[in-house]
C-alpha positions as CSV (number, residue, x, y, z in Angstrom):
1,M,-26.4,42.9,-1.5
2,P,-26.2,40.2,1.3
3,Y,-29.4,38.6,2.5
4,H,-28.7,38.1,6.2
5,Q,-32.2,36.7,6.8
6,Y,-30.9,33.5,5.1
7,D,-27.8,33.1,7.2
8,Y,-29.4,30.3,9.2
9,I,-29.7,28.2,5.9
10,F,-26.0,28.7,5.3
11,A,-25.1,27.7,8.9
12,L,-27.3,24.6,8.8
13,G,-25.9,23.8,5.4
14,I,-22.4,23.7,6.7
15,I,-23.4,21.5,9.7
16,F,-25.1,18.9,7.5
17,A,-22.4,19.1,4.8
18,F,-19.9,18.1,7.5
19,A,-22.3,15.3,8.6
20,D,-22.6,14.1,5.0
21,S,-18.8,14.2,4.7
22,Y,-18.6,12.2,7.9
23,G,-20.8,9.6,6.2
24,I,-18.5,9.7,3.1
25,G,-15.6,8.9,5.4
26,A,-17.4,6.0,7.0
27,N,-18.4,4.5,3.6
28,D,-16.6,5.6,0.4
29,V,-13.2,6.2,2.1
30,A,-13.5,3.0,4.1
31,N,-14.1,1.1,0.8
32,S,-11.2,2.8,-0.9
33,F,-8.7,1.8,1.8
34,A,-10.3,-1.5,2.9
35,T,-8.0,-3.7,0.8
36,S,-4.9,-1.9,1.9
37,V,-5.8,-2.0,5.6
38,G,-7.2,-5.6,5.4
39,S,-4.0,-6.8,3.8
40,R,-1.9,-4.9,6.4
41,S,-0.2,-2.8,3.6
42,L,-1.3,0.2,5.7
43,S,-2.2,0.6,9.3
44,L,-5.6,2.2,10.0
45,G,-3.9,5.3,11.2
46,Q,-1.8,5.6,8.0
47,A,-5.0,5.1,6.0
48,V,-6.8,7.9,7.9
49,I,-3.9,10.3,7.2
50,L,-3.6,9.4,3.5
51,A,-7.4,9.6,3.1
52,T,-7.4,13.1,4.7
53,V,-4.8,14.3,2.2
54,M,-5.9,12.4,-0.9
55,E,-9.6,13.2,-0.5
56,F,-8.9,16.9,-0.4
57,V,-6.4,16.8,-3.3
58,G,-8.8,14.7,-5.4
59,A,-11.7,17.0,-4.7
60,V,-9.7,20.1,-5.7
61,S,-7.9,18.6,-8.7
62,A,-10.6,16.3,-10.2
63,G,-13.9,17.2,-8.6
64,A,-15.0,20.2,-10.6
65,R,-17.0,18.3,-13.3
66,V,-18.7,16.0,-10.8
67,T,-19.7,19.0,-8.8
68,S,-21.0,20.7,-11.9
69,T,-23.1,17.6,-12.8
70,I,-24.7,17.4,-9.4
71,R,-25.3,21.1,-9.3
72,N,-26.6,21.7,-12.8
73,N,-27.6,18.4,-14.5
74,I,-30.0,16.7,-12.0
75,I,-32.7,19.4,-11.7
76,D,-33.5,22.5,-13.7
77,I,-32.2,25.3,-11.5
78,N,-34.0,27.9,-13.7
79,L,-37.1,27.0,-11.7
80,F,-35.5,28.9,-8.8
81,K,-34.3,31.9,-10.9
82,N,-36.8,34.3,-9.3
83,D,-36.5,32.9,-5.8
84,P,-32.9,31.7,-5.1
85,A,-33.7,31.4,-1.4
86,V,-35.9,28.4,-2.2
87,L,-33.0,26.8,-4.0
88,M,-30.8,27.3,-0.9
89,L,-33.5,25.7,1.2
90,G,-34.0,22.9,-1.2
91,M,-30.2,22.1,-1.2
92,L,-30.3,22.2,2.6
93,C,-33.1,19.7,2.6
94,A,-31.1,17.5,0.2
95,L,-28.1,17.6,2.5
96,V,-30.3,16.8,5.6
97,G,-31.9,13.9,3.8
98,S,-28.7,12.5,2.4
99,S,-26.7,12.8,5.7
100,V,-29.5,11.4,7.9
101,W,-29.9,8.4,5.5
102,V,-26.2,7.7,5.1
103,L,-25.5,7.9,8.8
104,G,-28.5,5.9,9.7
105,A,-27.7,3.2,7.2
106,T,-24.1,3.1,8.3
107,K,-25.2,2.6,11.9
108,L,-27.4,-0.3,10.8
109,R,-24.5,-1.7,8.7
110,F,-26.4,-1.3,5.4
111,P,-24.3,-1.0,2.3
112,V,-24.9,2.5,1.2
113,S,-23.6,4.9,-1.4
114,T,-23.2,8.6,-0.6
115,T,-23.3,9.5,-4.3
116,H,-26.6,7.7,-4.8
117,S,-28.0,9.3,-1.6
118,I,-27.2,12.9,-2.5
119,I,-28.4,12.5,-6.1
120,G,-31.6,10.9,-4.9
121,A,-32.1,13.7,-2.4
122,I,-31.7,16.3,-5.1
123,I,-34.2,14.5,-7.4
124,G,-36.7,14.5,-4.5
125,V,-36.2,18.3,-4.0
126,G,-36.7,18.9,-7.7
127,I,-40.0,16.8,-7.7
128,A,-41.2,18.6,-4.6
129,A,-40.5,22.0,-6.0
130,G,-41.6,21.7,-9.6
131,G,-43.0,18.2,-10.2
132,T,-41.4,15.5,-12.3
133,D,-40.8,17.9,-15.2
134,A,-38.2,19.7,-13.0
135,V,-35.9,16.7,-13.1
136,K,-33.6,16.3,-16.1
137,W,-34.4,12.6,-16.8
138,G,-32.9,12.4,-20.3
139,W,-29.5,11.8,-21.7
140,K,-29.0,15.3,-23.0
141,G,-26.5,17.3,-21.0
142,N,-25.4,14.4,-18.8
143,G,-28.8,14.2,-17.2
144,V,-30.1,11.6,-14.7
145,A,-30.3,8.8,-17.3
146,T,-26.5,9.3,-17.9
147,V,-25.9,9.1,-14.2
148,F,-28.0,6.0,-13.7
149,A,-26.3,4.3,-16.7
150,S,-22.9,5.0,-15.2
151,W,-23.9,3.2,-12.0
152,G,-24.5,0.1,-14.1
153,I,-21.6,0.4,-16.5
154,A,-18.9,1.4,-14.0
155,P,-19.0,-1.8,-12.0
156,L,-18.8,-3.9,-15.1
157,V,-15.9,-2.0,-16.6
158,S,-14.0,-1.8,-13.3
159,G,-14.7,-5.4,-12.6
160,G,-13.4,-6.4,-16.1
161,F,-10.2,-4.4,-15.6
162,A,-9.7,-5.8,-12.1
163,A,-10.2,-9.4,-13.3
164,V,-7.6,-9.0,-16.1
165,L,-5.1,-7.3,-13.8
166,Y,-5.6,-9.9,-11.0
167,L,-5.4,-12.9,-13.2
168,G,-2.3,-11.5,-15.0
169,T,-0.7,-10.8,-11.6
170,K,-1.6,-14.2,-10.2
171,F,-0.5,-16.4,-13.0
172,G,2.3,-14.1,-14.3
173,I,3.9,-13.4,-11.0
174,M,2.4,-15.0,-7.9
175,E,2.3,-18.5,-9.2
176,R,5.9,-18.4,-10.5
177,Q,8.9,-19.8,-8.7
178,N,10.8,-16.5,-8.9
179,S,7.7,-14.5,-7.8
180,T,9.6,-12.1,-5.5
181,M,11.9,-10.8,-8.3
182,L,9.0,-10.7,-10.8
183,A,7.0,-8.7,-8.3
184,L,9.9,-6.4,-7.6
185,W,10.5,-5.5,-11.2
186,S,6.8,-5.2,-12.0
187,G,6.5,-2.4,-9.5
188,P,7.6,0.4,-12.0
189,F,5.0,-0.9,-14.4
190,F,2.2,-0.4,-11.8
191,F,3.6,3.0,-10.9
192,F,3.6,4.0,-14.6
193,T,0.0,2.7,-15.2
194,T,-1.4,4.3,-12.0
195,T,0.2,7.7,-12.8
196,A,-1.0,7.7,-16.4
197,I,-4.6,7.0,-15.2
198,L,-4.5,9.7,-12.5
199,T,-3.0,12.2,-14.9
200,M,-5.7,11.5,-17.4
201,V,-8.4,11.9,-14.8
202,I,-6.9,15.3,-13.7
203,V,-6.7,16.5,-17.4
204,Y,-10.2,15.4,-18.3
205,K,-12.1,16.0,-15.1
206,G,-10.0,18.7,-13.4
207,S,-11.0,22.3,-12.8
208,P,-12.0,24.2,-16.0
209,N,-10.0,27.1,-14.7
210,L,-6.8,25.2,-15.4
211,G,-7.6,25.0,-19.1
212,L,-6.4,21.5,-19.4
213,D,-9.4,20.4,-21.4
214,K,-8.5,22.8,-24.1
215,L,-5.2,21.1,-24.9
216,S,-4.9,19.3,-28.2
217,G,-5.2,15.5,-28.2
218,Q,-1.5,15.1,-29.1
219,T,-0.4,17.4,-26.2
220,T,-2.7,15.7,-23.8
221,A,-1.4,12.2,-24.7
222,L,2.2,13.4,-24.5
223,A,1.7,15.0,-21.1
224,I,0.1,11.8,-19.8
225,V,2.8,9.4,-21.1
226,L,5.7,11.7,-20.0
227,T,4.3,12.2,-16.5
228,A,3.9,8.5,-16.1
229,L,7.3,7.8,-17.6
230,V,9.0,10.1,-15.1
231,V,7.3,8.4,-12.2
232,G,8.2,5.0,-13.6
233,I,11.9,6.0,-13.9
234,L,11.9,7.3,-10.4
235,A,10.5,4.0,-9.2
236,I,13.3,2.1,-11.0
237,L,16.0,4.4,-9.4
238,F,14.7,4.6,-5.9
239,W,11.8,2.1,-5.2
240,V,13.4,-1.0,-6.7
241,P,16.7,-0.8,-4.9
242,Y,15.0,0.0,-1.6
243,V,12.6,-2.9,-1.8
244,H,15.3,-5.2,-3.0
245,A,17.5,-4.4,0.0
246,K,14.6,-4.9,2.4
247,V,12.9,-8.0,0.8
248,V,15.6,-9.9,-1.0
249,K,18.6,-9.0,1.2
250,G,16.6,-9.1,4.4
251,D,18.1,-5.9,5.7
252,Y,16.1,-5.3,8.8
253,T,18.1,-2.1,9.7
254,L,16.7,-0.3,6.7
255,R,14.7,2.8,7.6
256,W,12.3,4.9,5.5
257,Y,14.9,7.7,5.0
258,H,17.2,5.2,3.3
259,F,14.8,5.3,0.4
260,F,16.4,8.5,-0.8
261,L,19.8,6.8,-1.2
262,G,18.4,5.2,-4.3
263,P,21.0,3.4,-6.4
264,L,23.5,3.4,-3.5
265,L,21.4,0.7,-1.8
266,W,22.5,-1.8,-4.4
267,S,26.0,-1.8,-2.8
268,R,24.7,-1.6,0.8
269,A,25.6,-4.7,2.7
270,A,22.9,-6.4,4.8
271,P,23.6,-7.4,8.4
272,E,25.5,-10.7,8.8
273,D,22.5,-12.4,10.5
274,A,20.0,-11.3,7.9
275,G,17.6,-14.1,7.1
276,L,18.5,-16.2,10.2
277,A,15.9,-17.3,12.7
278,T,17.6,-15.2,15.4
279,A,17.4,-12.0,13.3
280,P,14.5,-9.6,13.4
281,D,12.1,-10.0,10.5
282,A,12.7,-7.6,7.7
283,V,9.3,-8.5,6.2
284,P,6.1,-8.6,8.2
285,N,3.9,-11.7,8.3
286,Y,0.9,-10.8,6.3
287,Y,-0.9,-14.0,7.2
288,R,-0.8,-13.4,11.0
289,D,-4.0,-14.4,12.7
290,H,-5.1,-16.3,9.6
291,E,-4.3,-19.5,11.4
292,Y,-5.6,-20.7,14.7
293,P,-3.4,-22.3,17.4
294,D,-5.0,-25.7,17.1
295,E,-4.5,-25.7,13.4
296,I,-0.8,-24.6,13.8
297,K,-0.3,-27.4,16.3
298,R,-1.9,-30.0,14.0
299,D,0.0,-28.8,11.0
300,D,3.4,-28.5,12.8
301,P,3.1,-30.7,15.9
302,E,6.8,-30.9,16.6
303,G,7.9,-27.5,15.4
304,A,9.4,-29.0,12.2
305,V,9.0,-25.8,10.4
306,H,11.6,-24.1,12.5
307,K,13.9,-27.2,12.9
308,K,15.7,-26.2,9.7
309,E,16.7,-22.9,11.4
310,L,17.6,-24.4,14.7
311,D,20.0,-27.0,13.3
312,G,21.7,-24.5,11.1
313,S,20.4,-26.0,7.8
314,E,18.3,-24.3,5.1
315,S,15.9,-21.6,6.1
316,P,12.2,-22.3,5.9
317,S,10.1,-20.9,3.2
318,D,7.9,-17.8,3.7
319,D,4.8,-20.0,3.4
320,E,6.1,-22.2,6.1
321,R,6.7,-19.2,8.3
322,A,3.2,-18.0,7.7
323,Q,1.8,-21.4,8.6
324,A,3.7,-21.7,11.9
325,Q,3.9,-18.2,13.2
326,V,1.6,-17.2,16.1
327,A,0.6,-13.6,17.0
328,P,3.5,-12.0,18.8
329,A,3.4,-11.3,22.6
330,E,2.9,-7.8,24.0
331,D,5.7,-5.5,23.3
332,P,7.9,-5.2,26.5
333,K,8.6,-1.6,25.7
334,R,4.9,-0.8,26.3
335,T,4.4,-3.1,29.3
336,I,3.9,-1.3,32.7
337,K,5.8,-3.1,35.5
338,G,5.4,-2.0,39.1
339,P,3.7,1.2,40.3
340,W,2.7,3.6,37.6
341,V,4.6,6.5,39.2
342,Y,7.9,5.0,38.2
343,P,9.6,7.2,35.6
344,R,9.7,4.4,33.1
345,N,6.0,3.7,33.5
346,L,5.2,7.4,33.3
347,W,7.0,7.5,30.0
348,I,5.1,4.5,28.7
349,I,1.8,6.1,29.7
350,L,2.6,9.4,28.0
351,R,4.3,7.9,24.9
352,Y,1.9,4.9,24.3
353,K,-1.1,4.5,26.5
354,I,-2.6,8.0,26.3
355,P,-2.2,8.3,22.5
356,E,-3.6,4.8,22.0
357,G,-6.5,5.7,24.2
358,I,-7.2,8.9,22.3
359,W,-6.6,7.4,18.8
360,H,-7.8,3.9,19.7
361,N,-9.6,3.2,16.4
362,A,-6.7,4.6,14.4
363,T,-4.2,2.3,16.1
364,R,-6.2,-0.9,16.0
365,D,-5.1,-3.9,14.0
366,V,-8.4,-4.5,12.2
367,A,-7.4,-7.8,10.7
368,S,-6.4,-9.2,14.2
369,D,-9.5,-7.8,15.9
370,Q,-11.8,-9.6,13.5
371,A,-10.4,-12.9,14.6
372,V,-11.1,-12.3,18.3
373,S,-13.8,-9.6,18.6
374,S,-16.3,-10.9,16.0
375,D,-19.2,-13.1,17.0
376,A,-18.9,-16.9,16.6
377,K,-20.6,-16.8,13.2
378,D,-18.3,-14.2,11.8
379,R,-15.2,-16.0,13.2
380,D,-16.3,-19.3,11.6
381,R,-16.9,-17.5,8.3
382,L,-13.4,-15.9,8.5
383,R,-11.8,-19.2,9.5
384,A,-13.4,-20.9,6.5
385,M,-12.4,-18.1,4.1
386,H,-8.8,-18.2,5.3
387,S,-8.6,-21.9,5.1
388,R,-9.6,-21.8,1.4
389,A,-7.3,-18.9,0.5
390,K,-4.0,-19.8,-1.0
391,Q,-1.0,-18.2,0.7
392,Y,1.9,-16.8,-1.2
393,S,5.4,-15.8,-0.3
394,N,5.5,-13.0,2.3
395,K,8.3,-11.4,0.4
396,T,6.2,-11.3,-2.8
397,E,3.3,-9.9,-0.7
398,H,5.6,-7.3,0.7
399,C,6.5,-6.0,-2.8
400,F,2.9,-5.5,-3.6
401,S,2.3,-4.0,-0.2
402,F,4.7,-1.2,-1.2
403,V,2.9,-0.8,-4.5
404,Q,-0.4,-0.4,-2.7
């Protein structure tokens, strides 16, 4: 029997659930993609699209147990057994408190966790409704103590894994003379490892309706390894030759759909001018805007970096390119010349200007904007940070960009 007198709670719950989700997008999703956007592996627009898809898929495939923990293991819902409307109202209050705090903290640029906020809000509802005894503080049944412990343990464990992975990559690949080829052939390993971890998460934390948690240990291990192995083999067959053609051969004519040619790309010939100064860059400059014009002039006062190319001798290294390259000029294809009513200008307005106006934040180059739009203190901090950071080969960086 429906209780229409409580429809307003349901409607308000939806509104504040969307507000809380907005806060999640402004914090947790931003943190997830910050490294990829900051390193220019992804544009902000690409990150938004991927986050939209991946957040939904992740919630559906691996969010059941987390949802169950927040719903059942924070407070004793049996307190509301005789009055479920109070539970509805309590959860609405939790959403309101969580969303207001997250959005307010985001506006003030405070580091904030949406998970901490919603759990804290539910604890507050439990105390208000039934006192401190209404909260499941203990370890039994994945109570609040377990959640609090995970907040302390997770950063340590993830930090340890990240340190090992970073140091292994730095000294085993980035610091080597043949770093580009090492990075290229390490790609399938990263694909294998990532797929194995994601498969394990789906198996252990996925929806109980799938019955994956009822598989035997041997079957589970076999499913994880075989799934990761298939992805690793596909990476060897398709990813490696595609990145090799783009990075090593310098084939600037390569497009995304050539990826599906796979092994045929090994025999694909690169353009004759590939790698020359007059040819378009097949690999983007990941260190653009990390140098300032006065530094470039001081480090390369006579353009010696490009002298090798101009006199037809050996090509400069990727590090030299990164040191000497200045941010490119405005794209002439997007520059309005003459009255705006000219057909060419109308096309530019419709094709570029209007979409960029609508999706301005999604089309921004965040890394470049930081160098020019930040206040003086932030610019000095970025400048000092970039001056201390060691720069590696753009080609090697591009290999890891694909992995990201």
